[in-house]
Backbone bond lengths (Angstrom), bond angles and torsions (degrees), N, CA, C in turn:
res aa  C-N    CA-C-N  psi(-1)  N-CA   C-N-CA  omega(-1)  CA-C   N-CA-C  phi
1 X - - - 1.466 - - 1.527 109.50 -
2 X 1.331 115.73 127.26 1.456 121.78 176.79 1.521 108.21 -117.15
3 X 1.309 116.68 148.08 1.455 120.84 -172.04 1.526 111.03 -125.11
4 X 1.329 114.68 126.79 1.455 121.48 178.45 1.529 108.45 -119.18
5 X 1.320 116.36 134.99 1.459 121.05 173.63 1.520 109.08 -93.65
6 X 1.327 115.66 128.51 1.460 121.45 175.24 1.520 107.07 -109.58
7 X 1.319 116.09 108.46 1.461 121.77 -175.83 1.520 108.59 -105.13
8 X 1.325 116.58 118.00 1.458 117.45 179.52 1.522 110.64 -103.34
9 X 1.327 113.02 126.49 1.467 121.53 -176.75 1.515 108.50 -137.47
10 X 1.329 115.21 51.74 1.455 120.13 -174.90 1.510 114.43 -100.44
11 X 1.342 117.49 1.24 1.460 120.08 -176.65 1.514 112.58 -77.28
12 X 1.339 115.38 154.40 1.465 120.51 179.33 1.517 112.55 -93.04
13 X 1.343 116.89 -13.52 1.459 119.65 174.99 1.512 114.30 72.27
14 X 1.333 117.94 41.59 1.463 120.67 -177.04 1.528 112.28 -63.22
15 X 1.325 117.38 -29.13 1.467 120.08 -178.09 1.519 112.47 -78.43
16 X 1.349 117.59 -4.38 1.460 120.69 176.05 1.524 111.55 -83.30
17 X 1.351 117.52 -6.54 1.472 121.39 -176.13 1.518 111.57 55.00
18 X 1.333 115.18 38.43 1.458 120.02 -176.28 1.526 107.65 -136.75
19 X 1.323 116.66 99.53 1.457 120.17 -175.70 1.519 112.60 -80.87
20 X 1.326 117.80 -14.88 1.461 120.33 -173.79 1.519 112.87 -80.61
21 X 1.320 117.79 -33.01 1.463 120.52 -171.24 1.517 110.00 -144.75
22 X 1.340 118.04 125.66 1.468 119.81 176.12 1.525 110.62 -60.39
23 X 1.322 115.34 153.61 1.470 120.47 -172.75 1.518 112.67 -60.13
24 X 1.340 118.45 -32.05 1.458 120.36 -178.82 1.524 112.74 -69.22
25 X 1.341 116.64 -12.79 1.462 120.41 -179.82 1.531 112.67 -110.06
26 X 1.339 116.96 5.25 1.457 119.19 170.08 1.524 108.83 -64.12
27 X 1.329 117.34 148.33 1.459 120.49 -172.48 1.521 112.36 -111.28
28 X 1.325 113.95 143.33 1.458 122.80 170.21 1.512 107.74 -137.04
29 X 1.321 115.96 127.52 1.462 121.59 -179.80 1.533 111.29 57.43
30 X 1.332 115.88 36.66 1.452 120.78 175.18 1.507 115.71 80.33
31 X 1.324 117.45 6.01 1.465 120.77 -179.75 1.521 109.81 -129.95
32 X 1.323 115.09 140.34 1.464 120.06 176.90 1.523 110.07 -67.36
33 X 1.325 116.21 154.06 1.470 121.46 178.63 1.525 110.55 -53.79
34 X 1.327 117.81 -43.33 1.463 121.09 -178.66 1.524 111.51 -61.97
35 X 1.322 117.99 -32.68 1.461 121.04 178.19 1.523 110.47 -72.54
36 X 1.328 117.72 -38.65 1.469 120.44 173.25 1.533 109.60 -56.90
37 X 1.334 116.46 -45.11 1.469 121.10 -178.70 1.523 110.94 -65.24
38 X 1.314 116.67 -50.32 1.462 120.83 -176.95 1.519 112.17 -61.93
39 X 1.323 116.81 -30.11 1.456 119.79 -178.73 1.514 113.36 -58.18
40 X 1.324 117.91 -34.77 1.465 121.13 -179.98 1.530 110.97 -65.65
41 X 1.324 116.79 -41.00 1.464 120.63 -179.69 1.528 111.13 -76.82
42 X 1.323 116.20 -33.91 1.461 120.70 177.05 1.525 111.22 -60.42
43 X 1.323 116.44 -40.34 1.469 120.88 -175.19 1.521 113.02 -83.79
44 X 1.330 117.66 -17.28 1.467 119.49 -173.83 1.531 110.14 -75.99
45 X 1.326 118.01 126.03 1.473 119.93 -176.54 1.526 113.87 -67.72
46 X 1.327 117.42 -19.02 1.459 119.73 -178.08 1.519 114.31 -85.39
47 X 1.325 117.51 -8.93 1.465 121.30 -179.17 1.519 109.28 -93.93
48 X 1.335 114.94 119.57 1.465 119.60 -178.56 1.522 112.20 -80.07
49 X 1.331 116.24 -44.07 1.462 120.04 -176.93 1.523 109.30 -155.40
50 X 1.327 114.96 169.71 1.461 122.09 -174.28 1.524 109.13 -133.67
51 X 1.329 115.27 139.52 1.459 122.44 170.87 1.524 107.60 -116.75
52 X 1.330 116.78 129.55 1.465 120.95 177.10 1.520 108.83 -113.68
53 X 1.321 115.49 127.39 1.466 121.68 173.89 1.522 106.55 -99.93
54 X 1.327 115.97 121.32 1.466 120.40 -168.70 1.520 110.71 -131.62
55 X 1.319 115.84 154.36 1.457 120.07 169.20 1.524 109.05 -53.45
56 X 1.314 117.16 129.36 1.471 120.06 -172.69 1.523 112.13 -58.36
57 X 1.318 116.84 -38.50 1.465 120.06 -177.37 1.529 113.11 -72.38
58 X 1.336 116.56 -10.03 1.463 120.26 -179.67 1.526 112.62 -111.45
59 X 1.311 117.94 6.76 1.470 120.08 -176.84 1.532 111.33 -63.49
60 X 1.318 117.54 -43.36 1.469 119.74 -179.79 1.522 111.10 -60.62
61 X 1.336 115.86 -41.41 1.459 119.39 179.41 1.523 110.56 -66.30
62 X 1.331 116.65 -41.33 1.461 119.76 177.91 1.521 110.36 -59.78
63 X 1.318 117.49 -45.09 1.464 120.34 -179.33 1.522 111.30 -61.79
64 X 1.321 116.85 -34.55 1.465 119.01 176.88 1.524 111.14 -66.84
65 X 1.339 116.76 -35.68 1.470 120.23 177.25 1.525 111.20 -68.68
66 X 1.331 116.34 -39.49 1.465 119.99 179.40 1.529 110.24 -60.11
67 X 1.320 116.33 -42.10 1.466 120.36 178.78 1.524 110.91 -68.55
68 X 1.312 116.29 -42.31 1.473 120.69 -177.28 1.517 112.00 -63.12
69 X 1.322 116.87 -38.15 1.464 120.31 -175.56 1.531 112.82 -104.41
70 X 1.321 116.34 14.17 1.475 122.54 173.60 1.525 112.54 55.63
71 X 1.332 116.23 45.38 1.462 121.31 174.39 1.528 106.65 -87.31
72 X 1.319 116.76 98.16 1.466 121.49 -168.84 1.527 114.35 -95.89
73 X 1.331 118.02 -14.70 1.460 119.92 -176.45 1.520 113.48 -81.97
74 X 1.334 117.74 -10.25 1.464 119.65 -179.24 1.521 108.74 -71.23
75 X 1.326 115.30 113.12 1.471 122.36 -176.96 1.522 111.77 -100.83
76 X 1.340 115.80 -26.81 1.457 120.70 -179.28 1.522 109.67 -132.29
77 X 1.322 116.48 136.59 1.462 122.47 166.90 1.518 105.59 -127.74
78 X 1.320 116.51 115.47 1.467 120.49 -174.18 1.526 109.58 -126.25
79 X 1.320 116.96 151.98 1.471 119.62 179.80 1.516 112.06 -72.37
80 X 1.322 115.37 147.37 1.454 121.16 178.61 1.513 111.85 -76.73
81 X 1.327 115.37 172.31 1.455 121.98 178.05 1.513 111.03 -106.60
82 X 1.319 115.59 -167.02 1.460 120.61 -177.67 1.523 112.47 -79.81
83 X 1.342 117.27 -16.35 1.464 122.21 176.81 1.521 109.36 -134.09
84 X 1.324 116.06 166.08 1.453 119.57 175.56 1.514 111.78 -60.55
85 X 1.330 116.45 -40.24 1.462 120.85 -179.84 1.530 110.42 -61.54
86 X 1.313 116.72 -43.68 1.464 120.25 179.92 1.527 110.90 -67.95
87 X 1.314 116.80 -36.52 1.463 119.89 178.77 1.522 110.99 -62.96
88 X 1.327 116.21 -43.98 1.463 119.50 178.70 1.521 110.31 -63.98
89 X 1.330 116.30 -40.22 1.474 119.40 177.34 1.534 110.82 -59.52
90 X 1.325 116.96 -42.25 1.468 119.83 179.38 1.525 111.12 -59.23
91 X 1.329 116.01 -41.20 1.455 119.29 177.92 1.513 112.53 -67.59
92 X 1.323 115.99 -44.26 1.469 120.14 178.20 1.523 111.59 -59.85
93 X 1.322 116.51 -40.77 1.466 119.71 -178.61 1.529 110.97 -64.70
94 X 1.327 116.76 -41.60 1.460 120.02 178.52 1.529 110.76 -59.71
95 X 1.339 115.68 -42.25 1.468 119.80 179.71 1.525 110.21 -69.53
96 X 1.326 116.47 -50.37 1.465 122.21 -175.00 1.526 111.64 -60.20
97 X 1.333 117.14 -37.32 1.461 120.77 -177.01 1.522 113.00 -74.31
98 X 1.325 117.47 -20.10 1.460 119.32 -171.40 1.519 114.48 -107.89
99 X 1.334 118.25 -37.22 1.462 118.62 -174.82 1.522 110.65 -76.69
100 X 1.313 115.32 149.66 1.461 119.90 172.20 1.528 108.78 -82.40
101 X 1.310 115.70 143.83 1.463 122.13 177.63 1.534 112.02 52.60
102 X 1.352 118.27 58.87 1.471 121.08 -176.34 1.523 113.87 -58.49
103 X 1.348 117.73 -23.17 1.457 119.53 -179.80 1.521 112.61 -66.68
104 X 1.325 117.28 -14.45 1.463 120.57 179.06 1.528 112.35 -85.08
105 X 1.327 116.76 -2.87 1.466 120.78 -173.23 1.528 111.54 -100.46
106 X 1.319 115.08 145.93 1.460 120.85 164.34 1.524 107.34 -106.73
107 X 1.332 115.48 149.43 1.460 122.17 -177.25 1.520 108.72 -118.93
108 X 1.324 116.97 123.02 1.458 122.42 175.83 1.526 107.28 -101.61
109 X 1.318 116.68 107.62 1.457 122.16 -176.65 1.530 108.46 -93.49
110 X 1.333 114.99 124.09 1.470 118.54 -172.31 1.520 110.87 -141.11
111 X 1.337 115.85 144.91 1.462 121.87 175.33 1.524 110.18 -71.43
112 X 1.329 115.50 133.27 1.460 118.72 175.34 1.509 113.29 -65.04
113 X 1.331 116.76 -17.27 1.464 120.72 -178.96 1.537 111.27 -106.54
114 X 1.323 116.06 29.51 1.471 121.44 167.66 1.529 107.33 -117.38
115 X 1.319 117.64 80.38 1.470 120.84 -173.69 1.526 115.11 -86.69
116 X 1.340 117.72 -2.71 1.465 119.73 -173.50 1.526 112.29 -104.12
117 X 1.323 116.18 39.98 1.458 119.52 174.05 1.526 108.76 -88.69
118 X 1.319 116.49 -174.39 1.460 120.42 -175.42 1.521 109.90 -143.71
119 X 1.313 115.35 167.74 1.459 120.62 175.76 1.518 110.68 -59.80
120 X 1.329 116.72 -38.36 1.468 120.18 -178.80 1.528 111.55 -63.68
121 X 1.327 117.65 -41.62 1.466 120.54 179.77 1.521 110.07 -61.02
122 X 1.316 116.95 -43.55 1.464 120.73 179.31 1.525 110.27 -64.32
123 X 1.325 116.36 -46.25 1.465 120.52 178.93 1.516 111.48 -60.11
124 X 1.333 116.82 -44.52 1.465 120.46 -179.45 1.528 111.41 -63.02
125 X 1.326 117.19 -37.19 1.460 120.32 176.76 1.523 111.03 -63.74
126 X 1.313 116.99 -45.64 1.464 121.24 179.98 1.524 110.33 -60.58
127 X 1.332 115.94 -46.76 1.474 120.25 -178.27 1.523 111.69 -64.87
128 X 1.337 116.46 -38.61 1.463 120.52 -177.50 1.528 111.17 -69.14
129 X 1.322 117.05 -39.64 1.466 119.56 176.56 1.521 110.25 -62.89
130 X 1.322 116.31 -42.76 1.462 120.03 -179.12 1.524 111.12 -62.09
131 X 1.343 116.21 -36.32 1.461 119.89 -177.18 1.528 112.97 -86.15
132 X 1.343 116.88 -41.02 1.463 120.10 -170.78 1.531 114.56 -118.45
133 X 1.326 117.79 -13.75 1.463 120.62 179.20 1.512 114.58 95.20
134 X 1.324 117.42 -7.05 1.465 120.11 178.56 1.522 108.91 -157.92
135 X 1.334 115.51 161.39 1.464 121.12 176.86 1.520 108.04 -153.33
136 X 1.315 116.70 115.18 1.460 121.95 176.87 1.522 107.43 -110.68
137 X 1.318 116.59 113.00 1.456 120.72 178.90 1.524 109.35 -71.67
138 X 1.310 116.97 132.48 1.469 121.13 -176.39 1.523 110.59 -134.30
139 X 1.312 113.82 166.38 1.460 122.50 169.04 1.514 107.08 -132.61
140 X 1.331 118.20 145.73 1.474 119.14 -179.26 1.520 111.37 -67.47
141 X 1.327 115.79 144.30 1.468 120.34 173.09 1.519 108.71 -73.35
142 X 1.315 116.78 126.88 1.473 120.32 -177.41 1.524 111.73 -107.62
143 X 1.329 116.60 0.55 1.456 121.04 174.48 1.525 108.55 -129.08
144 X 1.307 116.74 164.60 1.458 121.70 -177.77 1.521 110.63 -69.41
145 X 1.324 116.24 134.90 1.459 122.31 179.89 1.523 108.91 -103.68
146 X 1.331 116.84 128.70 1.460 121.41 178.89 1.518 109.74 -128.17
147 X 1.321 116.56 159.09 1.459 122.29 168.57 1.521 108.02 -118.08
148 X 1.346 115.19 153.84 1.464 119.60 -177.49 1.521 109.68 -133.27
149 X 1.320 115.90 168.24 1.462 121.09 174.81 1.526 109.26 -99.78
150 X 1.350 115.76 -173.61 1.467 119.76 -176.13 1.526 112.69 -67.41
151 X 1.335 117.43 -14.99 1.465 121.56 178.64 1.531 112.46 -96.35
152 X 1.350 115.49 11.96 1.470 122.08 -180.00 1.531 112.34 62.02
153 X 1.327 115.59 31.48 1.452 121.40 173.89 1.526 108.26 -95.85
154 X 1.303 115.86 140.79 1.459 120.37 179.78 1.523 109.03 -69.47
155 X 1.341 115.07 127.82 1.457 119.57 178.14 1.516 111.99 -104.12
156 X 1.312 117.20 -44.73 1.465 120.81 -177.35 1.518 109.93 -138.22
157 X 1.323 114.71 145.84 1.462 121.88 173.75 1.516 107.19 -124.33
158 X 1.326 116.05 124.61 1.461 121.18 -173.46 1.523 111.63 -99.08
159 X 1.307 114.70 150.50 1.455 120.94 173.30 1.520 107.98 -70.73
160 X 1.308 116.79 111.87 1.460 118.46 -173.56 1.524 112.43 -68.63
161 X 1.310 118.17 -16.22 1.460 119.58 175.40 1.523 111.79 -65.50
162 X 1.333 115.71 -19.61 1.466 120.75 178.35 1.530 111.95 -103.22
163 X 1.321 117.87 4.10 1.459 121.25 -175.01 1.527 111.11 -107.88
164 X 1.316 114.84 142.92 1.469 121.84 177.82 1.517 108.82 -136.18
165 X 1.323 115.56 157.76 1.451 121.99 175.39 1.525 108.16 -101.00
166 X 1.330 116.22 123.96 1.460 119.87 178.63 1.518 109.13 -75.74
167 X 1.322 115.09 129.38 1.455 120.86 179.64 1.532 108.98 -126.94
168 X 1.281 118.52 -143.44 1.462 122.14 -178.59 1.523 108.41 -148.93
169 X 1.342 116.91 155.35 1.453 128.77 9.28 1.536 113.21 -68.23
170 X 1.344 113.42 156.75 1.461 122.31 167.21 1.522 105.69 -121.26
171 X 1.326 116.57 120.35 1.465 120.50 -163.22 1.526 111.63 -127.65
172 X 1.353 115.06 144.78 1.455 120.84 -173.63 1.522 109.70 -152.05
173 X 1.331 115.70 163.17 1.453 119.43 165.08 1.521 108.62 -64.08
174 X 1.320 115.79 138.57 1.465 120.77 -178.91 1.528 111.68 -53.81
175 X 1.332 116.79 -44.08 1.463 119.49 -175.87 1.526 111.44 -61.34
176 X 1.325 117.52 -35.37 1.460 120.60 -177.16 1.529 112.28 -75.07
177 X 1.308 117.48 -47.61 1.469 119.51 -178.79 1.523 110.17 -69.28
178 X 1.334 117.42 -33.57 1.460 120.87 176.88 1.538 110.56 -65.40
179 X 1.319 116.41 -46.71 1.473 119.93 179.82 1.520 111.42 -62.49
180 X 1.333 117.49 -37.87 1.460 120.57 178.93 1.527 110.89 -64.03
181 X 1.317 116.55 -43.50 1.466 119.70 178.90 1.522 111.53 -66.35
182 X 1.312 117.64 -39.30 1.455 120.41 178.83 1.527 110.59 -64.64
183 X 1.322 117.07 -40.80 1.462 120.20 177.04 1.520 110.85 -63.90
184 X 1.325 116.35 -43.39 1.463 120.22 -179.45 1.526 111.16 -60.68
185 X 1.303 117.34 -41.34 1.460 120.51 179.51 1.535 110.71 -66.95
186 X 1.310 116.33 -40.48 1.458 120.08 179.98 1.530 112.01 -66.93
187 X 1.340 116.09 -32.17 1.466 120.79 -174.88 1.532 113.17 -98.91
188 X 1.315 117.04 1.07 1.455 120.03 179.46 1.512 114.03 73.24
189 X 1.332 116.89 24.11 1.475 121.11 176.28 1.525 107.50 -84.95
190 X 1.328 116.56 112.52 1.462 120.34 -173.15 1.523 110.35 -127.86
191 X 1.324 113.73 157.77 1.469 121.98 170.36 1.523 113.43 62.32
192 X 1.342 117.74 36.62 1.463 120.30 168.28 1.524 108.77 -61.56
193 X 1.309 117.77 142.36 1.454 121.21 -171.35 1.518 112.56 -66.32
194 X 1.335 117.04 -33.77 1.460 120.05 175.92 1.529 109.05 -160.49
195 X 1.329 115.52 178.18 1.465 119.91 -176.33 1.517 112.10 -66.39
196 X 1.335 117.28 -34.91 1.463 120.09 178.14 1.529 110.90 -59.53
197 X 1.337 116.82 -43.10 1.469 120.33 178.88 1.515 111.20 -63.71
198 X 1.326 116.61 -41.40 1.461 120.43 179.72 1.522 110.85 -62.94
199 X 1.334 116.48 -46.32 1.459 120.14 -177.82 1.520 111.29 -67.65
200 X 1.324 117.35 -38.21 1.464 120.51 177.45 1.528 110.14 -65.24
201 X 1.325 116.38 -37.94 1.462 121.59 179.20 1.529 110.95 -57.92
202 X 1.329 116.39 -35.04 1.458 120.50 -178.50 1.528 113.10 -98.65
203 X 1.315 116.07 17.34 1.454 120.27 167.34 1.517 116.51 84.36
204 X 1.322 117.95 12.97 1.459 119.64 178.73 1.526 110.43 -78.33
205 X 1.322 116.00 144.33 1.461 121.39 174.93 1.520 108.99 -78.54
206 X 1.325 116.18 132.46 1.460 121.23 -176.65 1.524 109.98 -115.89
207 X 1.328 116.06 131.98 1.460 122.22 178.68 1.523 110.09 -112.57
208 X 1.330 115.37 143.93 1.457 120.99 -175.23 1.527 111.35 -98.73
209 X 1.338 114.25 149.90 1.461 121.42 166.71 1.522 107.14 -129.34
210 X 1.318 115.87 141.78 1.460 120.56 -179.95 1.525 110.53 -74.98
211 X 1.315 115.01 136.81 1.458 120.74 174.61 1.517 110.04 -118.68
212 X 1.325 117.04 164.75 1.463 119.70 -179.41 1.519 111.51 -69.27
213 X 1.315 116.17 151.06 1.468 120.87 -178.92 1.517 111.76 -60.66
214 X 1.337 117.16 -29.25 1.466 119.88 -176.62 1.519 114.00 -80.25
215 X 1.330 117.26 3.06 1.469 121.52 -178.48 1.530 110.12 -75.25
216 X 1.324 116.08 63.39 1.458 122.04 -174.66 1.524 110.88 -88.99
217 X 1.321 115.02 159.20 1.463 121.94 173.65 1.524 108.02 -100.42
218 X 1.319 116.74 127.74 1.464 120.44 -178.51 1.520 108.42 -82.87
219 X 1.319 114.77 103.75 1.458 121.89 -176.96 1.515 111.96 -119.17
220 X 1.325 117.55 -37.30 1.463 123.06 -176.61 1.527 109.77 -119.17
221 X 1.332 117.94 166.26 1.466 119.68 175.54 1.526 112.83 -55.70
222 X 1.329 118.28 -37.46 1.451 120.11 179.01 1.528 111.51 -62.24
223 X 1.345 116.96 -37.71 1.466 120.81 177.08 1.521 110.48 -60.64
224 X 1.334 116.05 -41.78 1.462 119.28 -178.36 1.533 110.51 -65.15
225 X 1.319 116.93 -41.50 1.458 119.46 178.85 1.527 111.28 -67.09
226 X 1.331 117.23 -33.55 1.465 120.66 175.80 1.525 109.84 -66.86
227 X 1.333 116.80 -43.23 1.464 120.86 175.24 1.523 110.72 -56.63
228 X 1.315 116.14 -45.83 1.469 120.92 179.88 1.526 110.88 -59.85
229 X 1.329 116.85 -43.63 1.465 120.43 -178.85 1.526 111.38 -65.48
230 X 1.330 116.84 -45.46 1.472 120.56 -179.71 1.523 110.21 -65.03
231 X 1.329 116.45 -42.48 1.466 120.83 179.40 1.529 110.64 -59.17
232 X 1.319 116.59 -44.00 1.458 120.02 -177.88 1.526 111.41 -68.61
233 X 1.336 117.11 -35.27 1.470 119.88 175.66 1.523 110.03 -63.13
234 X 1.321 116.57 -45.73 1.469 120.39 179.54 1.525 110.76 -62.86
235 X 1.330 116.55 -42.35 1.457 120.56 -179.61 1.518 110.97 -63.91
236 X 1.325 116.73 -44.10 1.462 120.15 179.85 1.524 111.84 -65.43
237 X 1.332 117.02 -35.62 1.468 119.48 179.51 1.518 110.74 -65.59
238 X 1.330 117.08 -32.13 1.472 119.69 177.56 1.521 110.47 -74.47
239 X 1.322 116.34 -42.44 1.460 120.39 -176.65 1.521 111.63 -66.92
240 X 1.330 116.07 -42.29 1.455 119.71 -174.74 1.527 113.45 -101.18
241 X 1.339 116.37 1.82 1.469 119.68 176.62 1.514 112.73 67.01
242 X 1.319 116.41 32.71 1.471 120.16 -178.01 1.514 109.59 -74.63
């Protein structure tokens, strides 16, 4: 079993209210968010190589960051598509077309703007794919989940003890996620919200792994400030041995 991380960083970050720089290239402690994220996969002994899907106009800048911070496992940098689903497909195609025996690979699909993962989360994803064929990283729902109708009336209230928030990585055997994407393209199924939704749509069994509560996606300015606060707490705990 070989493991490849597919990191998608193709978003423009419109909800950051920052037109100058996409959210994945915002900096904390002298490093872009995408470099913080890639560092976890770079250091993990179970990850053989990395594919990054990036905004085409920022690929040159990304490559300069990879060289500057000695990120050596990145084997592919490919341009993103018009949707998240298309961007992931572009990355999968680059991997599938180049590696020998792609059916032997597992793919860990991860947001470039989720920099607060850990070695354990990556390891658990790898182990879960090997055992069950899939791994969806989740966090427990800590507030009540409801659904509503078009009139904003509450329709259903769920037992939050049974509810989880889907996060990332979301990991699968290469052959399965590739076949799902190929079917979706053939059938005109577009703009699935994430890989878990796509795989569930095509009838695959999905298994969960617990992730840390801080495994947030940086989408808004508040997310970035939360990332900064958590990062500084972690840094201080290492420096002062807390």
